[in-house]
C-alpha positions, 0 to 999 in steps of 0.5 A: 037074907035080911040086910040093914044099913048102919045109920052112922057109917052107912055100911051094909050089915048082912044077917043082922043079929040085935045085940051082936052085929047091930044095935039100936040107940034112940032111932038109929041102927048102929053096926058094931065098929061104930058102937065100939067107937061110940063107947070109947068116946062116951067112956072118956067123957063119963070118967071125969063127970062127978056127980054122974047123971043118967039123964046127962048120959042119955043126952050125951049119947044122943048128941054124939050119935047125931053128930056121928050121923052127920059126919058119917063116922064116930 
């Protein structure tokens, strides 16, 4: 059995399946609940952005992940 840990909440994910139970963002492993929280926050920030830029979105994603890793939650 393979086990990995979420870099944000530090919870253990047994039998990880990439794209379903954990995800890679930049250099971070993120579990599904933390990814859902990240998506919700990104959605709120991206809705008001006009014009939209993928460069800006990538930087925002990375910044939110780094803050989440420091806090231990997203």
